[in-house]
C-alpha positions in Angstrom: -235.8 26.1 3.4 -232.2 26.8 3.0 -230.2 24.4 0.8 -227.3 23.1 2.8 -225.7 20.9 0.1 -222.2 21.8 -0.8 -220.5 21.2 -4.1 -217.1 19.5 -4.0 -214.2 21.8 -5.1 -211.8 20.1 -7.6 -208.2 21.3 -7.7 -206.5 21.3 -11.1 -204.0 18.5 -11.5 -200.8 18.7 -13.6 -200.9 16.6 -16.8 -199.1 13.3 -16.6 -196.0 13.3 -18.7 -195.5 10.2 -20.8 -192.5 8.8 -22.6 -193.9 9.9 -26.0 -194.0 13.5 -25.0 -190.2 13.5 -24.5 -189.6 12.9 -28.2 -188.2 15.7 -30.3 -190.5 17.2 -33.0 -190.1 15.9 -36.5 -188.8 19.2 -37.8 -185.8 19.1 -35.4 -182.8 17.6 -37.3 -180.3 18.0 -34.5 -180.5 14.4 -33.6 -179.4 13.3 -37.1 -181.4 11.9 -40.0 -181.3 12.4 -43.7 -181.3 15.9 -45.3 -183.1 16.7 -48.5 -180.5 17.1 -51.3 -181.2 19.9 -53.7 -181.9 18.5 -57.2 -179.8 19.6 -60.1 -182.8 19.6 -62.5 -186.4 20.5 -62.2 -188.7 17.6 -63.1 -192.0 17.9 -64.8 -194.1 14.8 -65.4 -195.9 14.7 -68.7 -198.0 11.6 -68.1 -198.1 8.0 -66.8 -199.7 5.4 -69.1 -200.5 1.8 -68.6 -199.2 -0.4 -71.4 -199.5 -4.1 -72.0 -197.3 -6.5 -73.8 -198.8 -9.7 -75.1 -196.5 -12.7 -74.8 -196.9 -16.5 -75.0 -197.5 -16.6 -71.3 -200.2 -13.9 -71.3 -200.3 -10.1 -71.0 -197.7 -8.2 -69.1 -198.9 -5.0 -67.5 -196.4 -2.2 -67.0 -196.4 1.6 -66.6 -194.8 4.1 -69.0 -193.7 7.5 -67.6 -192.6 10.5 -69.7 -190.7 13.3 -68.0 -189.2 16.6 -68.9 -186.2 18.0 -66.9 -184.4 21.4 -67.0 -182.1 23.6 -65.0 -183.9 26.8 -65.7 -180.9 28.3 -67.6 -181.3 27.0 -71.1 -180.8 23.2 -70.6 -183.7 20.8 -71.1 -184.1 17.1 -71.6 -186.9 14.6 -72.4 -187.0 10.9 -71.5 -189.3 7.9 -71.0 -189.2 4.9 -68.8 -191.2 1.7 -68.3 -191.5 -0.5 -65.2 -193.9 -2.5 -63.2 -194.3 0.3 -60.6 -194.9 4.0 -61.2 -192.0 5.3 -59.0 -189.5 3.1 -60.8 -190.8 4.1 -64.2 -190.4 7.8 -63.3 -186.8 7.2 -62.1 -186.0 5.5 -65.4 -187.5 8.4 -67.3 -185.3 10.9 -65.4 -182.2 8.9 -66.1 -183.1 8.7 -69.8 -183.7 12.5 -69.9 -180.3 13.2 -68.4 -178.8 11.3 -71.4 -180.6 13.5 -73.9 -179.9 17.0 -72.7 -180.2 20.0 -75.0 -178.6 23.4 -74.4 -179.6 26.7 -76.1 -179.2 30.4 -75.4 -181.9 32.5 -73.7 -181.8 36.3 -74.3 -183.9 38.4 -72.0 -186.2 35.5 -71.1 -187.0 34.6 -74.7 -185.4 33.1 -77.8 -183.4 34.9 -80.5 -185.5 34.2 -83.6 -188.6 32.4 -84.9 -188.6 28.6 -85.0 -190.7 26.0 -86.7 -190.5 22.2 -86.8 -192.5 19.1 -87.6 -192.3 15.6 -86.1 -194.6 12.9 -87.4 -198.1 14.4 -87.3 -197.2 17.3 -85.0 -196.2 20.8 -86.1 -195.1 23.7 -83.9 -194.4 27.4 -84.5 -192.4 29.4 -81.9 -192.0 33.1 -81.8 -190.0 35.3 -79.4 -192.0 37.7 -77.2 -191.5 40.9 -75.4 -190.9 41.2 -71.7 -194.0 40.6 -69.6 -195.8 38.4 -72.2 -195.5 35.2 -70.3 -195.7 31.6 -71.6 -198.4 31.6 -74.2 -198.3 27.9 -75.1 -200.2 24.8 -74.2 -199.7 21.1 -73.6 -196.3 19.6 -73.5 -194.6 22.7 -75.0 -195.5 24.9 -72.0 -193.9 22.4 -69.6 -190.8 22.2 -71.8 -190.4 26.0 -71.8 -191.1 26.3 -68.1 -188.3 23.9 -67.0 -185.9 25.3 -69.6 -186.1 28.8 -68.1 -188.0 30.7 -70.8 -190.3 33.4 -69.4 -191.8 35.1 -72.5 -192.7 33.2 -75.7 -195.5 32.6 -78.2 -196.1 29.0 -79.5 -198.7 27.3 -81.5 -199.1 23.5 -82.0 -201.0 21.9 -84.8 -201.5 18.3 -85.7 -201.4 15.5 -83.2 -202.6 15.7 -79.6 -200.1 13.1 -78.2 -198.1 14.7 -75.4 -195.0 12.6 -76.2 -195.1 13.7 -79.9 -195.6 17.3 -78.9 -192.7 17.2 -76.5 -190.4 15.7 -79.2 -191.4 18.3 -81.8 -190.7 21.1 -79.3 -187.3 19.7 -78.5 -186.6 19.4 -82.3 -187.5 23.0 -82.8 -185.3 24.2 -79.9 -182.4 22.2 -81.4 -182.4 24.4 -84.5 -181.9 27.5 -82.5 -178.8 29.4 -83.6 -176.1 30.2 -81.1 -175.8 33.9 -80.3 -172.2 35.1 -79.7 -171.8 36.7 -76.3 -170.6 40.3 -76.5 -168.3 41.2 -73.6 -169.0 44.8 -72.5 -166.2 47.3 -72.8 -164.7 48.4 -69.5 -165.2 52.1 -69.1 -162.7 53.8 -66.8 -164.3 55.2 -63.7 -164.1 58.9 -63.5 -163.7 60.4 -60.1 -166.3 62.8 -59.0 -165.4 66.4 -59.5 -164.5 67.7 -56.1 -162.9 70.9 -55.1 -159.2 70.0 -55.0 -157.0 72.6 -53.5 -153.6 72.6 -55.2 -150.8 74.4 -53.6 -149.3 77.0 -55.9 -145.8 76.3 -57.1 -143.1 78.3 -55.5 -141.8 80.9 -58.0 -138.3 82.3 -57.2 -138.5 86.0 -56.6 -136.7 88.2 -59.0 -133.8 90.0 -57.3 -133.2 93.4 -58.8 -129.6 94.3 -59.1 -128.6 97.4 -57.1 -126.1 98.4 -59.8 -127.6 101.2 -61.8 -126.5 101.3 -65.4 -125.2 104.7 -66.3 -125.2 105.6 -69.9 -122.5 107.9 -71.3 -124.0 111.2 -72.5 -124.1 111.5 -76.2 -121.7 114.1 -77.6 -123.4 116.3 -80.1 -121.0 117.7 -82.6 -122.1 121.2 -83.7 -122.2 121.7 -87.4 -120.0 124.4 -88.8 -121.8 127.5 -89.8 -121.2 128.7 -93.4 -118.6 131.4 -93.5 -120.0 134.9 -94.2 -119.0 136.3 -97.5 -116.8 139.4 -97.2 -117.4 142.5 -99.3 -113.8 142.2 -100.8 -114.7 138.9 -102.3 -117.9 140.2 -103.7 -116.1 143.2 -105.3 -113.6 140.8 -106.8 -116.3 138.8 -108.4 -117.9 141.9 -109.9 -114.6 143.1 -111.2 -114.4 140.8 -114.2 -117.8 141.9 -115.3 -116.7 145.5 -115.4 -113.6 144.6 -117.4 -115.8 142.8 -120.0 -117.9 146.0 -120.4 -114.8 148.1 -121.1 -113.6 145.7 -123.7 -116.9 145.9 -125.4 -116.7 149.6 -125.7 
């Protein structure tokens, strides 16, 4: 038998557009709204603790937040805040950190010399490092160095493990850092590249030879007088006195 049943053909229908589909995506800010303001300082949360205060009416539960802030160019601050909510406690800690800012000089991503400090039970030793070493530090000190803008450093903490105490001892060590005077580089005059410079020769005035010929007068040579030849008469006269002397002798 031949199957004569036919399957119904369904034509695709366009999706129905609702009012929600006409809304702009969330990333499109053309319609207005609030823009994110760039923060002046980087914020690093050290910890949030729950603290209690015992009063006559009972215990009061609050939150304590400790924050480290920095601009990445040698400025760092530490602050704490307490409130009934965590968000408000962090805001108070940031405001407190902005009141206690510390500025120091960074040379090639590290510090100028060795540092050591102690605060309560915590001790810290900080040494400058060569380029490419990185942040070799732990705990609160690493976060302080990161927000301050230090890239290469060696640090060792000893004593207490309290993050607040370690942050304070790190700030105390950075406060003892000596200021390095900035040396302004000398301005070297720029020498032009040696190129073949064609210089036109200076015009030399041609020497004009005078047509007048100098004629020197001929030198007159005066002939010397020849000695006069002796005559035989004079010779005989000279011999005559000799003959007279001979006659007298006889």
